[in-house]
Residue, then its C-alpha position, 0 to 999 in steps of 0.5 A: m511485498k505480500a500485499a503487492s503480490r496479492l494485488k498483482n495476482v488479482q490483476d493478472n487473473w482479472e478476466t478469469d477470476s477477480s474474486d480475491l479483489d475484496a480480500a486483497v484490497v482489505y489486506n492492503r488497507k489493513l496493512w496501511t492502517i497499521l503503517a500509518t498509525s504506527a508512523t504517526e504515533t506521538d512517540s514515533p522517532l520518524p521526522d515530521d515530514l516523513k510522518r506527513n508523507i506516509t499519511i498522504i500516501a495512506v490517504f491515497i491508498f484508502n481512497r483508491s481502495l474505495d474506488l476499487i470496491v465501488d467501481p473495480k478496474p484492473s488498471d486502478l491496482d497499478a498505483l497500489i502495486e507500485i507503491n507497495r513495491n517501492v515502500a517494501l524495497g525502501l524498507s528492505a534496503e541497507p541503510k546508507v552510512a555517511a562517510 
């Protein structure tokens, strides 16, 4: 949620101060590097399809991050914010126990 909050703050203040864009994007990219690396370790207990999905999302995150550095647009932050929020919500949810 911290990464999503930082990106949202940059987006909300785009017109007056977008100076934190680089730092927010770098923070987000580091977070996703750690997540993707951990998820795809050979000893990761995650199912292969989940590993693959995390990798696909991470590649999207990295590409969008580069786009933002090259040609910054506040609307390009939308997807990063939503992905981070949804992943954070999923990770914080209580696991469902089969009945």
